[in-house]
DSSP file (Angstrom, degrees, kcal/mol; ACC not computed):
  #  RESIDUE AA STRUCTURE BP1 BP2  ACC     N-H-->O    O-->H-N    N-H-->O    O-->H-N    TCO  KAPPA ALPHA  PHI   PSI    X-CA   Y-CA   Z-CA
    1    1 A M              0   0    0      0, 0.0     2,-0.3     0, 0.0    31,-0.0   0.000 360.0 360.0 360.0 139.6   21.5  -84.0   -2.5
    2    2 A K    >   -     0   0    0     29,-0.0     3,-1.9     1,-0.0    27,-0.3  -0.901 360.0 -67.0-140.4 169.4   23.3  -80.8   -3.4
    3    3 A R  T 3  S+     0   0    0     -2,-0.3    27,-0.2     1,-0.2     3,-0.1  -0.283 117.0  26.1 -58.0 134.7   22.8  -77.1   -3.5
    4    4 A G  T 3  S+     0   0    0     25,-2.5    -1,-0.2     1,-0.3     2,-0.1   0.252  83.4 137.3  95.1 -11.7   20.1  -76.0   -5.9
    5    5 A D    <   -     0   0    0     -3,-1.9    24,-2.2    24,-0.1     2,-0.5  -0.433  53.1-129.9 -66.4 140.9   18.1  -79.2   -5.9
    6    6 A I  E     -A   28   0A   0     22,-0.2    60,-2.8    60,-0.2     2,-0.3  -0.830  36.4-178.2 -93.1 127.5   14.3  -78.8   -5.7
    7    7 A V  E     -AB  27  65A   0     20,-2.9    20,-2.4    -2,-0.5     2,-0.3  -0.842  21.8-168.8-129.8 160.6   12.8  -81.0   -3.0
    8    8 A V  E     - B   0  64A   0     56,-2.5    56,-2.4    -2,-0.3     2,-0.2  -0.852  45.8 -77.0-133.4 170.9    9.5  -82.0   -1.4
    9    9 A L  E     - B   0  63A   0     16,-0.3    54,-0.3    13,-0.3     2,-0.1  -0.489  44.2-133.7 -71.8 141.0    8.8  -83.9    1.8
   10   10 A S     >  -     0   0    0     52,-2.0     4,-2.1    -2,-0.2     5,-0.2  -0.330  32.9 -97.5 -80.0 173.3    9.3  -87.7    1.7
   11   11 A S  H  > S+     0   0    0      1,-0.2     4,-1.0     2,-0.2    -1,-0.1   0.872 128.7  50.5 -63.7 -34.7    6.7  -90.0    3.1
   12   12 A A  H  > S+     0   0    0     49,-0.3     4,-0.6     1,-0.2     3,-0.3   0.891 109.1  51.4 -67.3 -38.7    8.8  -90.3    6.3
   13   13 A G  H >4 S+     0   0    0     48,-0.4     3,-0.6     1,-0.2     6,-0.3   0.843 105.1  55.9 -66.3 -34.8    9.0  -86.5    6.4
   14   14 A K  H 3< S+     0   0    0     -4,-2.1    -1,-0.2     1,-0.2    -2,-0.2   0.772 101.2  59.0 -66.8 -27.3    5.2  -86.1    6.1
   15   15 A K  H 3< S+     0   0    0     -4,-1.0     2,-0.4    -3,-0.3    -1,-0.2   0.713  86.2  93.2 -75.5 -21.7    4.7  -88.3    9.1
   16   16 A L    X<  -     0   0    0     -4,-0.6     3,-1.4    -3,-0.6    -4,-0.0  -0.599  68.5-146.7 -80.4 129.0    6.7  -86.1   11.5
   17   17 A E  G >  S+     0   0    0     -2,-0.4     3,-1.5     1,-0.3    -1,-0.1   0.825  95.4  67.0 -60.2 -33.6    4.7  -83.5   13.4
   18   18 A Q  G 3  S+     0   0    0      1,-0.3     3,-0.3     2,-0.1    -1,-0.3   0.679  95.9  57.0 -66.3 -15.8    7.6  -81.0   13.3
   19   19 A N  G X>  +     0   0    0     -3,-1.4     3,-1.4    -6,-0.3     4,-0.5   0.117  67.2 118.4-100.1  22.1    7.2  -80.7    9.5
   20   20 A F  G X4 S+     0   0    0     -3,-1.5     3,-0.8     1,-0.3    -1,-0.2   0.836  72.7  54.5 -59.5 -33.9    3.6  -79.6    9.5
   21   21 A R  G 34 S+     0   0    0     -3,-0.3    -1,-0.3     1,-0.2    -2,-0.1   0.726 105.4  54.7 -72.1 -19.8    4.4  -76.2    7.9
   22   22 A C  G X4 S+     0   0    0     -3,-1.4     3,-1.7     2,-0.1   -13,-0.3   0.501  75.3 119.4 -94.2  -5.1    6.1  -77.9    4.9
   23   23 A R  T << S+     0   0    0     -3,-0.8    25,-0.3    -4,-0.5     3,-0.1  -0.421  83.8  10.1 -66.3 131.3    3.3  -80.2    3.9
   24   24 A G  T 3  S+     0   0    0      1,-0.3    -1,-0.3    -2,-0.2     2,-0.1   0.454 112.6  92.7  84.1   0.5    2.2  -79.5    0.3
   25   25 A G    <   -     0   0    0     -3,-1.7   -16,-0.3    22,-0.1     2,-0.3  -0.280  61.4-134.8-110.4-164.6    5.0  -77.1   -0.5
   26   26 A F  E     - C   0  46A   0     20,-1.8    20,-3.0   -18,-0.1     2,-0.3  -0.947  13.9-159.4-148.6 166.2    8.5  -77.4   -2.1
   27   27 A G  E     -AC   7  45A   0    -20,-2.4   -20,-2.9    -2,-0.3     2,-0.4  -0.949  16.4-132.0-146.7 166.8   11.9  -76.1   -1.4
   28   28 A I  E     -AC   6  44A   0     16,-2.0    16,-2.5    -2,-0.3     2,-0.3  -0.991  34.1-117.6-121.7 127.6   15.4  -75.4   -2.8
   29   29 A I  E     - C   0  43A   0    -24,-2.2   -25,-2.5    -2,-0.4    14,-0.3  -0.476  27.8-176.3 -67.7 125.7   18.4  -76.6   -1.0
   30   30 A E  E     -     0   0A   0     12,-2.7     2,-0.3     1,-0.4    13,-0.2   0.876  64.1 -22.6 -89.2 -47.1   20.6  -73.6    0.1
   31   31 A Y  E     - C   0  42A   0     11,-1.2    11,-2.6   -29,-0.1     2,-0.5  -0.986  50.5-135.8-160.8 160.9   23.5  -75.6    1.6
   32   32 A V  E     - C   0  41A   0     -2,-0.3     9,-0.2     9,-0.2     3,-0.1  -0.988  21.8-155.0-123.3 121.3   24.4  -79.0    3.1
   33   33 A Q        -     0   0    0      7,-3.1    -2,-0.0    -2,-0.5     0, 0.0  -0.273  37.0 -74.1 -83.5 175.1   26.5  -79.1    6.2
   34   34 A G    >   -     0   0    0      1,-0.1     3,-1.3    -2,-0.1    -1,-0.2  -0.158  49.8 -99.7 -64.8 167.0   28.8  -81.9    7.3
   35   35 A S  T 3  S+     0   0    0      1,-0.3    -1,-0.1    -3,-0.1    -2,-0.0   0.549 114.1  75.6 -69.7  -6.5   27.3  -85.1    8.6
   36   36 A I  T 3  S+     0   0    0      4,-0.1    -1,-0.3     3,-0.1    -2,-0.0   0.813  75.0  94.5 -74.6 -29.8   28.0  -84.0   12.2
   37   37 A A  S <  S-     0   0    0     -3,-1.3     4,-0.0     1,-0.1    -4,-0.0  -0.292  77.1-134.3 -64.1 145.5   25.1  -81.5   12.2
   38   38 A E  S    S+     0   0    0      1,-0.3    -1,-0.1     2,-0.1    -3,-0.0   0.917 104.3  20.3 -68.0 -43.1   21.8  -82.7   13.7
   39   39 A Y  S    S+     0   0    0      1,-0.1    -1,-0.3    20,-0.1    20,-0.2  -0.807  78.6 174.7-124.4  88.4   19.8  -81.2   10.7
   40   40 A P        +     0   0    0      0, 0.0    -7,-3.1     0, 0.0     2,-0.6   0.586  52.2  78.7 -78.2 -12.7   22.5  -80.8    8.0
   41   41 A I  E     -CD  32  58A   0     17,-2.1    17,-2.4    -9,-0.2     2,-0.5  -0.872  60.5-161.9-107.0 117.4   20.3  -79.7    5.1
   42   42 A S  E     -CD  31  57A   0    -11,-2.6   -12,-2.7    -2,-0.6   -11,-1.2  -0.830  15.1-175.3 -97.1 129.3   19.2  -76.1    4.9
   43   43 A V  E     -CD  29  56A   0     13,-3.1    13,-2.7    -2,-0.5     2,-0.7  -0.979  28.4-139.2-130.6 134.6   16.2  -75.5    2.6
   44   44 A K  E     -CD  28  55A   0    -16,-2.5   -16,-2.0    -2,-0.4     2,-0.4  -0.869  37.8-159.8 -87.2 114.3   14.4  -72.3    1.5
   45   45 A W  E     -CD  27  54A   0      9,-3.5     9,-2.3    -2,-0.7     2,-0.4  -0.809  14.5-166.8-110.0 138.4   10.8  -73.5    1.6
   46   46 A W  E     -CD  26  53A   0    -20,-3.0   -20,-1.8    -2,-0.4     7,-0.2  -0.925  25.2-116.7-118.7 144.6    7.7  -72.2   -0.1
   47   47 A K    >   -     0   0    0      5,-2.1     3,-2.0    -2,-0.4   -22,-0.1  -0.338  41.5 -99.5 -69.0 163.6    4.0  -73.0    0.5
   48   48 A E  T 3  S+     0   0    0      1,-0.3    -1,-0.1   -25,-0.3   -23,-0.1   0.847 125.9  43.6 -58.0 -38.2    2.2  -74.6   -2.4
   49   49 A D  T 3  S-     0   0    0      3,-0.0    -1,-0.3     1,-0.0   -24,-0.1   0.374 110.3-122.7 -88.6   5.3    0.6  -71.3   -3.6
   50   50 A M  S <  S+     0   0    0     -3,-2.0    -2,-0.1     2,-0.2     3,-0.1   0.723  73.5 130.4  60.0  26.4    3.9  -69.4   -3.0
   51   51 A S  S    S+     0   0    0      1,-0.2     2,-0.3     0, 0.0    -1,-0.1   0.654  72.3  21.3 -79.9 -16.3    2.2  -67.1   -0.6
   52   52 A D        -     0   0    0     -5,-0.1    -5,-2.1     2,-0.0     2,-0.3  -0.996  62.4-167.7-152.0 146.2    4.9  -67.5    2.1
   53   53 A S  E     +D   46   0A   0     -2,-0.3     2,-0.3    -7,-0.2    -7,-0.2  -0.975  13.9 161.0-135.5 152.4    8.6  -68.7    2.3
   54   54 A F  E     -D   45   0A   0     -9,-2.3    -9,-3.5    -2,-0.3     2,-0.4  -0.966  40.1 -95.8-159.6 166.1   10.8  -69.6    5.2
   55   55 A N  E     -D   44   0A   0     -2,-0.3     2,-0.3   -11,-0.2   -11,-0.2  -0.728  40.3-180.0 -90.2 139.4   14.0  -71.4    6.1
   56   56 A A  E     -D   43   0A   0    -13,-2.7   -13,-3.1    -2,-0.4     2,-0.4  -0.962  17.3-143.4-137.8 155.8   13.7  -75.0    7.2
   57   57 A Y  E     +D   42   0A   0     -2,-0.3     2,-0.3   -15,-0.2   -15,-0.2  -0.974  23.6 178.6-125.1 135.1   16.3  -77.6    8.3
   58   58 A F  E     -D   41   0A   0    -17,-2.4   -17,-2.1    -2,-0.4     2,-0.3  -0.897  30.4-123.7-135.2 158.5   16.0  -81.3    7.5
   59   59 A K    >   -     0   0    0     -2,-0.3     3,-1.6   -20,-0.2     4,-0.4  -0.669  45.9-104.4 -89.6 159.2   17.7  -84.7    7.9
   60   60 A R  G >  S+     0   0    0     -2,-0.3     3,-1.2     1,-0.3    -1,-0.1   0.848 117.5  55.9 -57.4 -40.4   18.3  -86.5    4.6
   61   61 A Y  G 3  S+     0   0    0      1,-0.2   -48,-0.4   -49,-0.1   -49,-0.3   0.644  96.5  66.8 -71.8 -12.4   15.5  -89.0    5.0
   62   62 A E  G <  S+     0   0    0     -3,-1.6   -52,-2.0   -50,-0.2     2,-0.3   0.640 103.4  42.9 -82.8 -14.1   12.9  -86.2    5.5
   63   63 A I  E <   -B    9   0A   0     -3,-1.2     2,-0.3    -4,-0.4   -54,-0.2  -0.889  59.5-171.0-131.6 160.0   13.1  -84.9    1.9
   64   64 A K  E     -B    8   0A   0    -56,-2.4   -56,-2.5    -2,-0.3     2,-0.1  -0.966  38.3 -87.8-143.9 159.0   13.4  -86.2   -1.6
   65   65 A K  E     -B    7   0A   0     -2,-0.3     2,-0.3   -58,-0.2   -58,-0.3  -0.401  46.8-112.1 -66.2 141.1   14.0  -84.6   -5.0
   66   66 A M        -     0   0    0    -60,-2.8   -60,-0.2    -2,-0.1     2,-0.2  -0.574  32.2-121.2 -75.5 137.1   10.9  -83.3   -6.8
   67   67 A K        -     0   0    0     -2,-0.3     2,-0.2     1,-0.1    -1,-0.1  -0.490  27.6-106.8 -77.0 148.5   10.1  -85.3   -9.9
   68   68 A K        -     0   0    0     -2,-0.2     2,-0.4     1,-0.0    -1,-0.1  -0.522  30.1-133.5 -72.2 139.0    9.9  -83.5  -13.3
   69   69 A R              0   0    0     -2,-0.2    -1,-0.0     1,-0.1     0, 0.0  -0.761 360.0 360.0 -92.2 142.1    6.5  -83.0  -14.6
   70   70 A T              0   0    0     -2,-0.4    -1,-0.1     0, 0.0    -2,-0.0   0.402 360.0 360.0-115.0 360.0    5.9  -83.8  -18.3
């Protein structure tokens, strides 16, 4: 994962209670810290209808790259 990637919650991320605000939305990775950080990936997250945005922090297994739609 790198800066600028568009991401959604992975199936593991959807199972976690702490990610309730992020279900159904998408995000863009702002930066990735070193592996020492507890939640190394900072993401600007939008709700599905783009009515609200906020910053969220994730571990790598909680998010995945969004697939391209054809």
